[in-house]
OpenMM code with the backbone's topology and positions (N, CA, C; nanometers):
from openmm import Vec3, app, unit

residues = "MET PRO ARG TRP PRO ALA GLU ARG VAL ASP VAL ASP ALA TYR PRO ALA PRO GLY LEU ASP LEU PRO ILE PHE TYR ASN ASP LEU ASP THR ASN GLY HIS LEU ASN ASN VAL ALA LEU GLY ARG PHE PHE GLU HIS SER ARG PHE ALA GLY ASN VAL SER ALA GLY LEU ARG GLU ALA GLN ARG PRO THR GLY SER HIS PHE LEU VAL GLY ARG VAL ALA ILE ASP TYR LEU LEU GLU GLY ARG TYR GLY GLU THR LEU HIS VAL ARG THR ARG THR GLY ARG VAL GLY THR SER SER ILE VAL LEU GLU GLN ALA ALA TRP GLN GLN GLY ALA CYS LEU GLY LEU ALA GLU VAL VAL LEU VAL HIS LEU ILE ASP GLY ARG PRO ALA PRO VAL THR PRO ALA LEU ARG SER VAL LEU GLU SER MET ARG VAL GLY".split()
positions = [
    Vec3(-0.8024, -3.3350, 2.9172),
    Vec3(-0.7094, -3.2399, 2.9735),
    Vec3(-0.5931, -3.2198, 2.8761),
    Vec3(-0.5614, -3.0933, 2.8422),
    Vec3(-0.4514, -3.0688, 2.7481),
    Vec3(-0.3170, -3.1111, 2.8071),
    Vec3(-0.2245, -3.1461, 2.7181),
    Vec3(-0.0941, -3.1912, 2.7653),
    Vec3(0.0033, -3.0758, 2.7870),
    Vec3(-0.0351, -2.9555, 2.7563),
    Vec3(0.0515, -2.8391, 2.7729),
    Vec3(-0.0059, -2.7506, 2.8842),
    Vec3(0.0801, -2.6775, 2.9543),
    Vec3(0.0325, -2.5847, 3.0577),
    Vec3(-0.0490, -2.4710, 2.9944),
    Vec3(-0.1454, -2.4193, 3.0674),
    Vec3(-0.2337, -2.3134, 3.0160),
    Vec3(-0.1555, -2.1905, 2.9700),
    Vec3(-0.0438, -2.1609, 3.0362),
    Vec3(0.0325, -2.0420, 2.9966),
    Vec3(0.0939, -2.0561, 2.8578),
    Vec3(0.1060, -2.1770, 2.8054),
    Vec3(0.1608, -2.1941, 2.6696),
    Vec3(0.0733, -2.1281, 2.5634),
    Vec3(-0.0564, -2.1144, 2.5883),
    Vec3(-0.1459, -2.0535, 2.4891),
    Vec3(-0.1758, -1.9068, 2.5199),
    Vec3(-0.1101, -1.8516, 2.6222),
    Vec3(-0.1298, -1.7123, 2.6632),
    Vec3(-0.0286, -1.6226, 2.5927),
    Vec3(-0.0757, -1.5318, 2.5116),
    Vec3(0.0124, -1.4448, 2.4337),
    Vec3(0.1057, -1.3646, 2.5244),
    Vec3(0.0596, -1.3297, 2.6445),
    Vec3(0.1425, -1.2504, 2.7349),
    Vec3(0.2552, -1.3307, 2.7992),
    Vec3(0.2575, -1.4614, 2.7792),
    Vec3(0.3643, -1.5459, 2.8329),
    Vec3(0.4847, -1.5521, 2.7386),
    Vec3(0.4777, -1.4775, 2.6279),
    Vec3(0.5845, -1.4743, 2.5278),
    Vec3(0.6301, -1.3303, 2.5093),
    Vec3(0.7594, -1.3091, 2.4818),
    Vec3(0.8057, -1.1713, 2.4623),
    Vec3(0.7441, -1.1071, 2.3382),
    Vec3(0.7096, -0.9810, 2.3539),
    Vec3(0.6574, -0.9022, 2.2423),
    Vec3(0.7768, -0.8481, 2.1634),
    Vec3(0.7623, -0.8128, 2.0379),
    Vec3(0.6346, -0.7963, 1.9717),
    Vec3(0.5853, -0.9204, 1.8980),
    Vec3(0.6698, -1.0164, 1.8705),
    Vec3(0.6270, -1.1286, 1.7867),
    Vec3(0.6275, -1.0881, 1.6410),
    Vec3(0.5646, -1.1680, 1.5595),
    Vec3(0.5646, -1.1440, 1.4152),
    Vec3(0.4243, -1.1664, 1.3611),
    Vec3(0.3732, -1.0703, 1.2842),
    Vec3(0.2433, -1.0838, 1.2182),
    Vec3(0.2668, -1.1237, 1.0733),
    Vec3(0.2044, -1.2330, 1.0335),
    Vec3(0.2257, -1.2885, 0.8998),
    Vec3(0.0924, -1.3097, 0.8292),
    Vec3(0.0845, -1.2729, 0.7000),
    Vec3(-0.0388, -1.2968, 0.6258),
    Vec3(-0.0490, -1.4430, 0.5819),
    Vec3(-0.1699, -1.4935, 0.5775),
    Vec3(-0.1939, -1.6278, 0.5229),
    Vec3(-0.2423, -1.6103, 0.3797),
    Vec3(-0.1699, -1.6722, 0.2874),
    Vec3(-0.2030, -1.6632, 0.1458),
    Vec3(-0.2817, -1.7859, 0.1007),
    Vec3(-0.3407, -1.7748, -0.0156),
    Vec3(-0.4194, -1.8845, -0.0705),
    Vec3(-0.3382, -2.0134, -0.0788),
    Vec3(-0.2114, -2.0037, -0.1192),
    Vec3(-0.1303, -2.1254, -0.1341),
    Vec3(-0.0904, -2.1868, 0.0005),
    Vec3(-0.1265, -2.1240, 0.1128),
    Vec3(-0.1030, -2.1799, 0.2451),
    Vec3(-0.2193, -2.2681, 0.2923),
    Vec3(-0.3217, -2.2817, 0.2090),
    Vec3(-0.4432, -2.3537, 0.2495),
    Vec3(-0.4420, -2.4984, 0.2033),
    Vec3(-0.5165, -2.5826, 0.2763),
    Vec3(-0.5368, -2.7207, 0.2332),
    Vec3(-0.6641, -2.7275, 0.1485),
    Vec3(-0.7040, -2.8454, 0.1087),
    Vec3(-0.8209, -2.8592, 0.0204),
    Vec3(-0.9515, -2.8211, 0.0894),
    Vec3(-0.9517, -2.8116, 0.2227),
    Vec3(-1.0720, -2.7697, 0.2956),
    Vec3(-1.0755, -2.6189, 0.3190),
    Vec3(-0.9733, -2.5482, 0.2710),
    Vec3(-0.9689, -2.4038, 0.2882),
    Vec3(-0.9138, -2.3593, 0.4222),
    Vec3(-0.8477, -2.4506, 0.4941),
    Vec3(-0.7863, -2.4175, 0.6223),
    Vec3(-0.6350, -2.4074, 0.6060),
    Vec3(-0.5708, -2.3427, 0.7006),
    Vec3(-0.4251, -2.3334, 0.6990),
    Vec3(-0.3659, -2.4742, 0.7005),
    Vec3(-0.2825, -2.5039, 0.6019),
    Vec3(-0.2180, -2.6338, 0.5890),
    Vec3(-0.1196, -2.6553, 0.7039),
    Vec3(-0.1153, -2.7775, 0.7558),
    Vec3(-0.0249, -2.8084, 0.8679),
    Vec3(0.1212, -2.7796, 0.8335),
    Vec3(0.1613, -2.8117, 0.7128),
    Vec3(0.2998, -2.7864, 0.6719),
    Vec3(0.3259, -2.6361, 0.6669),
    Vec3(0.2278, -2.5597, 0.6216),
    Vec3(0.2436, -2.4142, 0.6165),
    Vec3(0.2607, -2.3570, 0.7570),
    Vec3(0.1868, -2.4108, 0.8552),
    Vec3(0.2032, -2.3622, 0.9920),
    Vec3(0.3463, -2.3855, 1.0389),
    Vec3(0.4034, -2.5001, 1.0057),
    Vec3(0.5430, -2.5270, 1.0401),
    Vec3(0.6374, -2.4256, 0.9781),
    Vec3(0.6077, -2.3869, 0.8546),
    Vec3(0.6897, -2.2869, 0.7853),
    Vec3(0.6780, -2.1509, 0.8548),
    Vec3(0.5582, -2.1150, 0.8999),
    Vec3(0.5394, -1.9895, 0.9725),
    Vec3(0.6174, -1.9903, 1.1040),
    Vec3(0.6148, -2.1027, 1.1748),
    Vec3(0.6935, -2.1144, 1.2979),
    Vec3(0.8424, -2.0985, 1.2672),
    Vec3(0.8890, -2.1644, 1.1621),
    Vec3(1.0307, -2.1580, 1.1262),
    Vec3(1.0719, -2.0151, 1.0920),
    Vec3(0.9925, -1.9472, 1.0101),
    Vec3(1.0232, -1.8098, 0.9703),
    Vec3(1.0263, -1.7179, 1.0934),
    Vec3(0.9287, -1.7321, 1.1795),
    Vec3(0.9212, -1.6481, 1.2983),
    Vec3(1.0372, -1.6759, 1.3937),
    Vec3(1.0744, -1.8025, 1.4062),
    Vec3(1.1870, -1.8392, 1.4928),
    Vec3(1.3158, -1.7741, 1.4433),
    Vec3(1.3404, -1.7825, 1.3141),
    Vec3(1.4611, -1.7229, 1.2570),
    Vec3(1.4604, -1.5716, 1.2765),
    Vec3(1.3487, -1.5065, 1.2439),
    Vec3(1.3393, -1.3611, 1.2571),
    Vec3(1.3582, -1.3180, 1.4025),
    Vec3(1.3002, -1.3924, 1.4958),
    Vec3(1.3147, -1.3607, 1.6379),
    Vec3(1.4570, -1.3778, 1.6869),
    Vec3(1.5225, -1.4848, 1.6406),
    Vec3(1.6620, -1.5081, 1.6796),
    Vec3(1.7533, -1.3969, 1.6292),
    Vec3(1.7310, -1.3540, 1.5055),
    Vec3(1.8113, -1.2462, 1.4481),
    Vec3(1.7869, -1.1167, 1.5245),
    Vec3(1.6608, -1.0837, 1.5490),
    Vec3(1.6305, -0.9572, 1.6154),
    Vec3(1.6777, -0.9554, 1.7607),
    Vec3(1.6826, -1.0704, 1.8270),
    Vec3(1.7324, -1.0769, 1.9649),
    Vec3(1.8847, -1.0674, 1.9716),
    Vec3(1.9542, -1.0897, 1.8592),
    Vec3(2.0998, -1.0808, 1.8562),
    Vec3(2.1715, -1.2140, 1.8672),
    Vec3(2.0998, -1.3231, 1.8438),
    Vec3(2.1613, -1.4551, 1.8557),
    Vec3(2.2735, -1.4751, 1.7548),
    Vec3(2.2533, -1.4285, 1.6323),
    Vec3(2.3575, -1.4468, 1.5292),
    Vec3(2.4853, -1.3729, 1.5654),
    Vec3(2.4720, -1.2502, 1.6175),
    Vec3(2.5903, -1.1733, 1.6567),
    Vec3(2.6642, -1.2430, 1.7704),
    Vec3(2.5896, -1.3039, 1.8629),
    Vec3(2.6523, -1.3726, 1.9762),
    Vec3(2.7260, -1.4994, 1.9319),
    Vec3(2.6890, -1.5533, 1.8168),
    Vec3(2.7547, -1.6740, 1.7654),
    Vec3(2.8823, -1.6427, 1.6881),
    Vec3(2.8929, -1.5245, 1.6333),
    Vec3(3.0047, -1.4906, 1.5442),
    Vec3(3.1431, -1.5152, 1.6034),
    Vec3(3.1715, -1.4742, 1.7280),
    Vec3(3.3083, -1.4915, 1.7797),
    Vec3(3.3578, -1.6365, 1.7790),
    Vec3(3.2683, -1.7320, 1.7951),
    Vec3(3.3102, -1.8732, 1.7996),
    Vec3(3.2852, -1.9449, 1.6672),
    Vec3(3.2152, -1.8785, 1.5741),
    Vec3(3.1817, -1.9444, 1.4472),
    Vec3(3.0816, -2.0568, 1.4653),
    Vec3(3.0047, -2.0507, 1.5709),
    Vec3(2.9097, -2.1574, 1.5996),
    Vec3(2.7799, -2.1401, 1.5220),
    Vec3(2.7015, -2.2452, 1.5226),
    Vec3(2.5668, -2.2384, 1.4662),
    Vec3(2.4797, -2.3398, 1.5385),
    Vec3(2.3514, -2.3352, 1.5101),
    Vec3(2.2570, -2.4279, 1.5716),
    Vec3(2.2027, -2.5233, 1.4663),
    Vec3(2.1856, -2.6466, 1.5065),
    Vec3(2.1254, -2.7508, 1.4241),
    Vec3(1.9912, -2.7861, 1.4863),
    Vec3(1.8863, -2.7917, 1.4048),
    Vec3(1.7560, -2.8321, 1.4560),
    Vec3(1.7606, -2.9823, 1.4840),
    Vec3(1.7428, -3.0184, 1.6104),
    Vec3(1.7464, -3.1581, 1.6500),
    Vec3(1.6082, -3.2203, 1.6585),
    Vec3(1.5071, -3.1380, 1.6831),
    Vec3(1.3710, -3.1893, 1.6985),
    Vec3(1.2726, -3.0750, 1.6829),
    Vec3(1.1609, -3.1034, 1.6168),
    Vec3(1.0502, -3.0096, 1.6066),
    Vec3(0.9223, -3.0857, 1.6382),
    Vec3(0.8420, -3.0317, 1.7288),
    Vec3(0.7117, -3.0900, 1.7600),
    Vec3(0.6082, -2.9792, 1.7478),
    Vec3(0.5009, -3.0071, 1.6775),
    Vec3(0.3939, -2.9088, 1.6594),
    Vec3(0.2625, -2.9707, 1.7048),
    Vec3(0.1891, -2.8950, 1.7861),
    Vec3(0.0540, -2.9328, 1.8255),
    Vec3(-0.0420, -2.8388, 1.7537),
    Vec3(-0.1352, -2.8968, 1.6806),
    Vec3(-0.2351, -2.8196, 1.6069),
    Vec3(-0.3603, -2.8119, 1.6930),
    Vec3(-0.4004, -2.6901, 1.7303),
    Vec3(-0.5109, -2.6717, 1.8237),
    Vec3(-0.6403, -2.6295, 1.7562),
    Vec3(-0.6322, -2.5419, 1.6575),
    Vec3(-0.7491, -2.4910, 1.5855),
    Vec3(-0.7146, -2.4755, 1.4385),
    Vec3(-0.8165, -2.4632, 1.3565),
    Vec3(-0.7945, -2.4412, 1.2128),
    Vec3(-0.7633, -2.2943, 1.1875),
    Vec3(-0.6625, -2.2710, 1.1054),
    Vec3(-0.6290, -2.1356, 1.0641),
    Vec3(-0.7137, -2.0954, 0.9445),
    Vec3(-0.7391, -1.9685, 0.9305),
    Vec3(-0.8272, -1.9170, 0.8250),
    Vec3(-0.7531, -1.8240, 0.7291),
    Vec3(-0.7922, -1.8302, 0.6048),
    Vec3(-0.7407, -1.7418, 0.5003),
    Vec3(-0.7853, -1.5984, 0.5285),
    Vec3(-0.6974, -1.5036, 0.4963),
    Vec3(-0.7329, -1.3626, 0.5043),
    Vec3(-0.7182, -1.3026, 0.6427),
    Vec3(-0.6821, -1.3828, 0.7410),
    Vec3(-0.6625, -1.3324, 0.8757),
    Vec3(-0.5141, -1.3430, 0.9107),
    Vec3(-0.4626, -1.2435, 0.9763),
    Vec3(-0.3217, -1.2403, 1.0131),
    Vec3(-0.2904, -1.3486, 1.1158),
    Vec3(-0.1755, -1.4094, 1.0992),
    Vec3(-0.1253, -1.5068, 1.1960),
    Vec3(-0.0206, -1.4353, 1.2802),
    Vec3(-0.0373, -1.4385, 1.4119),
    Vec3(0.0568, -1.3743, 1.5040),
    Vec3(0.1368, -1.4836, 1.5728),
    Vec3(0.2708, -1.4811, 1.5581),
    Vec3(0.3576, -1.5849, 1.6137),
    Vec3(0.4581, -1.5221, 1.7094),
    Vec3(0.4760, -1.5883, 1.8235),
    Vec3(0.5768, -1.5446, 1.9212),
    Vec3(0.6647, -1.6627, 1.9600),
    Vec3(0.7876, -1.6296, 1.9981),
    Vec3(0.8879, -1.7305, 2.0345),
    Vec3(0.9508, -1.6924, 2.1678),
    Vec3(0.9779, -1.7935, 2.2496),
    Vec3(1.0469, -1.7688, 2.3764),
    Vec3(1.1446, -1.8828, 2.4045),
    Vec3(1.2394, -1.8550, 2.4906),
    Vec3(1.3314, -1.9580, 2.5365),
    Vec3(1.2601, -2.0419, 2.6412),
    Vec3(1.2628, -2.1725, 2.6208),
    Vec3(1.2056, -2.2635, 2.7190),
    Vec3(1.3122, -2.3082, 2.8181),
    Vec3(1.4113, -2.3815, 2.7680),
    Vec3(1.5188, -2.4325, 2.8531),
    Vec3(1.6523, -2.4143, 2.7818),
    Vec3(1.7557, -2.3933, 2.8609),
    Vec3(1.8917, -2.3876, 2.8081),
    Vec3(1.9708, -2.4968, 2.8794),
    Vec3(2.0221, -2.5903, 2.8014),
    Vec3(2.1032, -2.6982, 2.8579),
    Vec3(2.2506, -2.6687, 2.8382),
    Vec3(2.3307, -2.7725, 2.8422),
    Vec3(2.4744, -2.7557, 2.8246),
    Vec3(2.5089, -2.7207, 2.6805),
    Vec3(2.4566, -2.7997, 2.5861),
    Vec3(2.4864, -2.7746, 2.4445),
    Vec3(2.3596, -2.7685, 2.3594),
    Vec3(2.2451, -2.7575, 2.4225),
    Vec3(2.1201, -2.7480, 2.3463),
    Vec3(2.0261, -2.6495, 2.4136),
    Vec3(1.9303, -2.6043, 2.3358),
    Vec3(1.8274, -2.5146, 2.3877),
    Vec3(1.6924, -2.5621, 2.3369),
    Vec3(1.5887, -2.5242, 2.4090),
    Vec3(1.4520, -2.5510, 2.3660),
    Vec3(1.3834, -2.4165, 2.3488),
    Vec3(1.3303, -2.3935, 2.2299),
    Vec3(1.2503, -2.2748, 2.2036),
    Vec3(1.1042, -2.3164, 2.1972),
    Vec3(1.0178, -2.2351, 2.2559),
    Vec3(0.8743, -2.2599, 2.2539),
    Vec3(0.8080, -2.1508, 2.1717),
    Vec3(0.7105, -2.1916, 2.0909),
    Vec3(0.6413, -2.0967, 2.0046),
    Vec3(0.4919, -2.1197, 2.0121),
    Vec3(0.4178, -2.0145, 1.9798),
    Vec3(0.2729, -2.0243, 1.9705),
    Vec3(0.2264, -1.9306, 1.8602),
    Vec3(0.1136, -1.9675, 1.7979),
    Vec3(0.0560, -1.8871, 1.6893),
    Vec3(-0.0908, -1.8607, 1.7197),
    Vec3(-0.1326, -1.7380, 1.6961),
    Vec3(-0.2711, -1.6972, 1.7228),
    Vec3(-0.3339, -1.6331, 1.5995),
    Vec3(-0.4639, -1.6485, 1.5904),
    Vec3(-0.5459, -1.5739, 1.4953),
    Vec3(-0.6634, -1.5184, 1.5726),
    Vec3(-0.6847, -1.3895, 1.5603),
    Vec3(-0.7935, -1.3203, 1.6299),
    Vec3(-0.7999, -1.3579, 1.7776),
    Vec3(-0.6823, -1.3653, 1.8420),
    Vec3(-0.6747, -1.3908, 1.9842),
    Vec3(-0.6840, -1.5361, 2.0276),
    Vec3(-0.7105, -1.6275, 1.9351),
    Vec3(-0.7204, -1.7695, 1.9691),
    Vec3(-0.5927, -1.8416, 1.9269),
    Vec3(-0.5362, -1.9196, 2.0174),
    Vec3(-0.4137, -1.9941, 1.9874),
    Vec3(-0.4486, -2.1137, 1.9001),
    Vec3(-0.3864, -2.1206, 1.7818),
    Vec3(-0.4176, -2.2317, 1.6919),
    Vec3(-0.3057, -2.3332, 1.6791),
    Vec3(-0.1879, -2.3024, 1.7368),
    Vec3(-0.0808, -2.4003, 1.7295),
    Vec3(0.0329, -2.3684, 1.8243),
    Vec3(0.0991, -2.4755, 1.8680),
    Vec3(0.2166, -2.4651, 1.9545),
    Vec3(0.3306, -2.5419, 1.8908),
    Vec3(0.4513, -2.4927, 1.9095),
    Vec3(0.5696, -2.5642, 1.8601),
    Vec3(0.6754, -2.5654, 1.9696),
    Vec3(0.7512, -2.6743, 1.9701),
    Vec3(0.8674, -2.6858, 2.0576),
    Vec3(0.9827, -2.7321, 1.9709),
    Vec3(1.0928, -2.6588, 1.9767),
    Vec3(1.2070, -2.6868, 1.8898),
    Vec3(1.3327, -2.7023, 1.9748),
    Vec3(1.4035, -2.8130, 1.9543),
    Vec3(1.5311, -2.8354, 2.0205),
    Vec3(1.6412, -2.7988, 1.9222),
    Vec3(1.7282, -2.7070, 1.9620),
    Vec3(1.8421, -2.6663, 1.8815),
    Vec3(1.9703, -2.7114, 1.9502),
    Vec3(2.0607, -2.7709, 1.8742),
    Vec3(2.1886, -2.8167, 1.9272),
    Vec3(2.2959, -2.7178, 1.8834),
    Vec3(2.3733, -2.6696, 1.9798),
    Vec3(2.4801, -2.5728, 1.9535),
    Vec3(2.6039, -2.6480, 1.9031),
    Vec3(2.6530, -2.6086, 1.7852),
    Vec3(2.7676, -2.6754, 1.7236),
    Vec3(2.8825, -2.5781, 1.6980),
    Vec3(3.0023, -2.6271, 1.7205),
    Vec3(3.1243, -2.5586, 1.6776),
    Vec3(3.2066, -2.6627, 1.6040),
    Vec3(3.2488, -2.6281, 1.4823),
    Vec3(3.3237, -2.7218, 1.3977),
    Vec3(3.2504, -2.8545, 1.3807),
    Vec3(3.1185, -2.8471, 1.3691),
    Vec3(3.0377, -2.9664, 1.3414),
    Vec3(3.0141, -3.0577, 1.4603),
    Vec3(3.0548, -3.0155, 1.5807),
    Vec3(3.0384, -3.1006, 1.6990),
    Vec3(2.9613, -3.0244, 1.8073),
    Vec3(2.8792, -3.0943, 1.8853),
    Vec3(2.8094, -3.0266, 1.9947),
    Vec3(2.9087, -2.9556, 2.0862),
    Vec3(2.8734, -2.8344, 2.1257),
    Vec3(2.9612, -2.7527, 2.2094),
    Vec3(2.8779, -2.6804, 2.3149),
    Vec3(2.9369, -2.6508, 2.4293),
    Vec3(2.8631, -2.5781, 2.5333),
    Vec3(2.8118, -2.4436, 2.4831),
    Vec3(2.6922, -2.4094, 2.5282),
    Vec3(2.6342, -2.2789, 2.4976),
    Vec3(2.7170, -2.1747, 2.5723),
    Vec3(2.7661, -2.0750, 2.4989),
    Vec3(2.8548, -1.9738, 2.5575),
    Vec3(2.7762, -1.8776, 2.6480),
    Vec3(2.8453, -1.8101, 2.7381),
    Vec3(2.7783, -1.7093, 2.8210),
    Vec3(2.7088, -1.6015, 2.7377),
    Vec3(2.7690, -1.5606, 2.6262),
    Vec3(2.7058, -1.4586, 2.5403),
    Vec3(2.5737, -1.5103, 2.4830),
    Vec3(2.5725, -1.6354, 2.4378),
    Vec3(2.4487, -1.6945, 2.3858),
    Vec3(2.3445, -1.7079, 2.4967),
    Vec3(2.3893, -1.7510, 2.6153),
    Vec3(2.2962, -1.7635, 2.7285),
    Vec3(2.2301, -1.6298, 2.7600),
    Vec3(2.3081, -1.5228, 2.7542),
    Vec3(2.2542, -1.3893, 2.7819),
    Vec3(2.1439, -1.3531, 2.6818),
    Vec3(2.1684, -1.3792, 2.5542),
    Vec3(2.0671, -1.3512, 2.4514),
    Vec3(1.9451, -1.4374, 2.4740),
    Vec3(1.9652, -1.5648, 2.5014),
    Vec3(1.8534, -1.6572, 2.5231),
    Vec3(1.7709, -1.6156, 2.6455),
    Vec3(1.8359, -1.5677, 2.7496),
    Vec3(1.7611, -1.5203, 2.8675),
    Vec3(1.6767, -1.3982, 2.8334),
    Vec3(1.7228, -1.3162, 2.7382),
    Vec3(1.6441, -1.1991, 2.6970),
    Vec3(1.5188, -1.2400, 2.6209),
    Vec3(1.5126, -1.3649, 2.5769),
    Vec3(1.3979, -1.4150, 2.5012),
    Vec3(1.2970, -1.4847, 2.5945),
    Vec3(1.2934, -1.4422, 2.7187),
    Vec3(1.1959, -1.4917, 2.8167),
    Vec3(1.1085, -1.3754, 2.8604),
    Vec3(0.9941, -1.4057, 2.9191),
    Vec3(0.9074, -1.3019, 2.9747),
    Vec3(0.9296, -1.3014, 3.1242),
    Vec3(0.9423, -1.1798, 3.1790),
    Vec3(0.9513, -1.1690, 3.3255),
    Vec3(1.0825, -1.1541, 3.3779),
] * unit.nanometer
topology = app.Topology()
chain = topology.addChain("A")
for resn in residues:
    res = topology.addResidue(resn, chain)
    for name in ("N", "CA", "C"):
        topology.addAtom(name, app.Element.getBySymbol(name[0]), res)
């Protein structure tokens, strides 16, 4: 039995449009599959692009805050293939007092090949700080439904 809920691998459980990324030769391991480290890089790139497009950076500007990655967990479900587009989506999982959890998934040809969960800590002047109402509003927009 998988340790994640079935909706975690459902593309419709994440806000569209997501990000389509090509897999290059240098993203492969010696067996010709997508390298685990490369998948982490794809998640990171997609997370940043999604945060920018949702307006998270603009919501941080008034307080001069930023987020620190506190934890990253990746579950590898299937092997990724060269020459096929990787589709990655990101959503808000939980919003706490001074931290948030973002959930991500990556698909190739409709099959989910990896899941990521990232804990971000909200900082102002280098110290954990409450997530502002403006940030909460942006984070809520990064949910489905």
